[in-house]
Each structure stands twice: as structure tokens, then as C-alpha cells.
C-alpha positions as CSV (number, residue, x, y, z in Angstrom):
1,S,21.8,-150.9,77.4
2,S,22.2,-149.4,74.0
3,M,19.0,-148.9,71.9
4,L,21.1,-148.3,68.8
5,H,24.5,-149.7,68.2
6,V,26.3,-148.9,64.9
7,V,29.4,-150.9,63.9
8,G,31.5,-149.8,61.0
9,G,35.1,-149.2,59.9
10,S,37.4,-146.6,61.3
11,D,34.8,-143.8,60.8
12,A,31.4,-145.2,61.7
13,A,28.7,-142.6,61.1
14,I,25.0,-142.0,61.2
15,R,23.7,-140.1,58.2
16,L,20.9,-137.6,58.5
17,Q,19.9,-136.4,55.1
18,G,17.6,-133.4,54.4
19,S,16.7,-131.5,51.3
20,D,19.2,-129.3,49.5
21,T,18.1,-126.3,51.5
22,G,17.2,-128.3,54.7
23,S,18.8,-128.3,58.1
24,P,19.2,-131.9,59.4
25,A,19.1,-132.1,63.2
26,L,19.6,-134.5,66.1
27,N,17.1,-133.8,68.9
28,F,17.4,-135.0,72.5
29,Y,14.1,-135.6,74.4
30,Q,13.1,-136.2,78.0
31,G,9.6,-137.6,77.7
32,T,7.9,-135.5,75.1
33,T,10.0,-132.4,75.8
34,C,12.9,-131.5,73.5
35,R,15.9,-130.6,75.7
36,G,18.6,-130.1,73.1
37,T,19.4,-130.0,69.4
38,I,22.5,-130.4,67.3
39,M,21.8,-129.0,63.9
40,Y,23.7,-128.6,60.6
41,K,22.9,-125.3,58.8
42,D,25.6,-124.6,56.3
43,T,28.8,-125.9,54.7
44,G,31.6,-126.3,57.2
45,D,29.4,-126.1,60.3
46,N,30.3,-128.8,62.8
47,F,29.8,-129.7,66.5
48,V,32.7,-132.0,67.5
49,M,33.5,-133.8,70.7
50,D,37.0,-135.3,70.8
51,S,38.1,-138.4,72.7
52,D,40.2,-136.2,75.0
53,G,37.1,-134.4,76.1
54,K,37.5,-131.3,74.0
55,V,34.4,-129.8,72.5
56,T,34.6,-127.7,69.3
57,L,32.0,-125.6,67.5
58,Q,33.1,-124.4,64.1
59,T,31.5,-122.5,61.2
60,S,32.8,-122.2,57.6
61,S,35.4,-124.9,58.6
62,T,36.9,-122.5,61.2
63,P,36.8,-123.2,64.9
64,R,34.8,-120.5,66.7
65,L,34.4,-121.9,70.2
66,V,36.6,-124.5,71.9
67,I,36.2,-126.0,75.4
68,T,39.1,-128.1,76.6
69,N,39.0,-131.0,79.0
70,A,40.6,-128.7,81.6
71,G,37.7,-126.3,81.4
72,C,39.4,-123.6,79.4
73,V,37.5,-121.8,76.7
74,G,38.8,-120.5,73.4
75,I,37.0,-118.1,71.1
76,G,38.4,-117.8,67.6
77,T,41.2,-120.2,68.3
78,N,41.7,-124.0,68.4
79,A,44.9,-123.7,70.4
80,V,43.6,-122.4,73.8
81,A,46.3,-120.7,75.9
82,S,45.5,-122.8,79.0
83,A,49.3,-123.0,79.6
84,C,49.2,-119.3,80.4
85,G,46.8,-119.7,83.2
86,A,44.0,-118.3,81.2
87,E,40.5,-119.8,81.5
88,L,39.3,-117.7,78.5
89,D,41.4,-117.1,75.4
90,I,40.0,-114.8,72.7
91,F,41.9,-114.7,69.4
92,S,41.5,-112.7,66.2
93,S,43.8,-112.2,63.2
94,A,42.9,-108.5,63.4
95,G,41.9,-106.7,66.6
96,T,40.0,-108.2,69.5
97,G,37.4,-106.6,71.8
98,I,34.8,-107.2,74.4
99,V,31.6,-105.3,74.3
100,L,29.1,-105.2,77.2
101,R,25.7,-104.0,76.0
102,T,22.1,-103.5,77.2
103,S,18.8,-103.0,75.6
104,N,17.6,-100.9,78.5
105,T,16.9,-97.3,77.3
106,S,16.1,-95.7,80.7
107,A,18.8,-96.7,83.3
108,A,21.4,-99.4,83.1
109,N,25.0,-100.1,83.7
110,A,27.7,-102.5,82.6
111,S,30.4,-103.9,84.9
112,L,33.5,-106.1,84.7
113,V,34.4,-107.7,88.0
114,G,37.8,-109.2,88.9
115,E,37.7,-111.1,92.2
116,G,40.8,-112.0,94.0
117,Y,41.6,-112.8,97.7
118,R,43.9,-111.0,100.0
119,A,44.2,-111.2,103.8
120,N,45.4,-108.4,106.2
121,G,49.0,-107.6,105.4
122,D,48.9,-109.1,101.9
123,A,49.1,-105.8,100.0
124,E,49.0,-107.2,96.5
125,Q,46.7,-106.9,93.4
126,V,43.3,-108.4,93.1
127,L,42.7,-107.2,89.6
128,Q,45.3,-106.6,86.9
129,I,44.8,-105.4,83.3
130,V,48.0,-105.8,81.2
131,G,48.8,-104.1,77.9
132,R,51.1,-106.3,75.9
133,N,53.0,-105.8,72.7
134,K,52.9,-109.0,70.6
135,N,56.2,-107.8,69.1
136,A,58.8,-109.4,71.4
137,T,55.9,-110.3,73.8
138,V,56.7,-107.4,76.1
139,D,54.2,-106.0,78.7
140,L,54.2,-102.2,78.3
141,G,51.8,-101.1,81.0
142,I,49.6,-102.5,83.8
143,F,46.6,-101.1,85.7
144,E,46.1,-102.7,89.1
145,V,43.5,-102.7,91.9
146,S,45.4,-103.7,95.0
147,A,44.6,-104.3,98.7
148,E,46.5,-102.3,101.2
149,A,47.7,-103.3,104.7
150,K,44.1,-104.1,105.6
151,H,42.2,-106.3,103.3
152,C,39.2,-104.0,103.1
153,L,41.3,-100.9,101.9
154,G,42.1,-100.6,98.2
155,S,44.4,-98.6,96.0
156,L,44.8,-98.0,92.2
157,E,48.2,-98.4,90.6
158,F,49.4,-97.4,87.2
159,K,52.6,-99.1,86.0
160,T,54.7,-98.7,82.9
161,F,57.7,-100.6,81.4
162,D,60.8,-98.3,81.0
163,G,62.8,-100.8,78.9
164,S,64.2,-102.7,81.8
165,S,61.6,-103.1,84.5
166,M,57.9,-102.6,85.2
167,T,57.5,-100.0,88.0
168,T,54.6,-98.0,89.5
169,K,54.4,-94.5,88.1
170,M,51.3,-93.4,89.8
171,Q,49.3,-94.7,92.8
172,I,46.0,-93.5,94.3
173,K,45.7,-94.7,97.9
174,S,42.6,-95.5,99.8
175,D,42.9,-92.3,101.9
176,G,42.8,-90.2,98.6
177,N,46.5,-89.3,98.6
178,I,48.2,-89.6,95.2
179,G,51.8,-90.5,94.4
180,V,53.4,-89.7,91.1
181,G,56.7,-91.5,90.6
182,T,56.4,-93.0,94.1
183,A,54.3,-95.8,95.6
184,T,54.3,-94.1,99.0
185,P,52.7,-90.6,98.8
186,I,53.0,-88.3,101.8
187,S,50.0,-88.5,104.2
188,L,49.0,-85.1,105.6
189,S,46.7,-84.8,108.6
190,N,43.1,-83.8,107.5
191,Q,44.4,-83.0,104.0
192,K,44.8,-84.7,100.7
193,S,48.2,-84.7,99.1
194,V,49.9,-85.2,95.7
195,T,53.5,-86.4,96.1
196,I,55.7,-86.1,93.0
197,H,59.0,-87.8,93.1
198,G,61.8,-87.8,90.4
199,S,65.2,-89.3,90.4
200,S,66.7,-85.9,89.5
201,V,64.1,-83.1,89.1
202,A,60.5,-83.2,90.4
203,R,58.2,-80.6,89.0
204,L,54.5,-79.7,89.0
205,D,53.6,-77.5,86.0
206,M,50.2,-75.8,86.4
207,R,49.1,-73.5,83.5
208,T,46.1,-72.1,81.6
209,D,45.6,-71.2,78.0
210,S,44.1,-67.8,78.9
């Protein structure tokens, strides 16, 4: 049963009024313990829950964090790109970036993990990083971590767009062999190889400044 039922016009509201410099808040308690707070701190700050299940947090009248009813999260955008298959969409009118930091001053590391699933014989990527030009929405380059014939073997692939197709330009196989211009570097017994392939001329130029 409802302990408080407010009936009004099309925009029924509860008013919490503090002082000119105050921060009105709505607190949620379990017993005597406060479990959550919704607080207003400045002009244009809002926490909104839509009827379609979307949650929006905005400051200075600008959406900063959006969670859609499909579970997709948008940062800096109210139009989350869930249609692109992205669960996290970060948008900025300037540049965007992700920073992983630590306060540890002795020994620490930062990691970014992409987890896919491949079975034996499914030699496809499990992690893909794409560089895209917003002008014409063209993908210019891709870095991939891929499984090989066995699911526990991995390779690194570097791909670039040549104006017509995205092709592998360099690949580092799990055995340490490297292919440049080919996805199938030569495997030499008890040795590591660098295979360079060109459509007309293949060349390895080794030089020193001295």
C-alpha cells in the first residue's frame, strides 16, 4: 500500500525547498540506515527516470550519463548508439578518451580486457580496435587479437584500408613468425622468420645512420 499518494494535473510534483544555497535531497532508508540519496546541487542538475525505463543524469541542463532500458550506457550523449551493438557509447563534441589510473606509487598496472569466445578451428578475432574517420564514416585501420586453428593459440593482426578493402598488412603468429603483406608467414624449423610479400616488388631495407 502507498504511504504517500499525490494526485495532481499532468505534472504532479513533490516540492523539496531548501535555502538559496542549500541542497535539497531525497533520502532512502532501510530501518535507520540511509541507503541512497537523490540530491539537487546546482542549476540544471537532474536525475530523471523515463516511463520507457531510461535513466538520465544531467548537469547544467546537459545529459552526462544515460542508461537505456536495453542496458546500454551513454556518456555525454542522450542518443545512445545501441543500434550499433555497443553497450557503452562515449560522445564528445571535441576529442574523446579513456584514462586508466592508479594512486599506487610503488607497483601497479592498468589493463583493458576484451573477452570473446572461439572454438578449435574458429580462427577469428576475440578483440578488435577500430580507427574510424567520421568523415564518410570509413574505417581506416584495425588492430585484432585472433585465435588460430587451436582456440588456445593467438595472433596479432594489423589491418589498413586501401581505399577499396580492409586487408591484413602485418601478422604476428603464435609461433613468433611475422608476415608483412601476407597473413601466412613462412614457418621455418627451429627458427623465427619474417615473410615479406608484395604484389610487384618485395624488399627489406636495413640501414644505419653511421
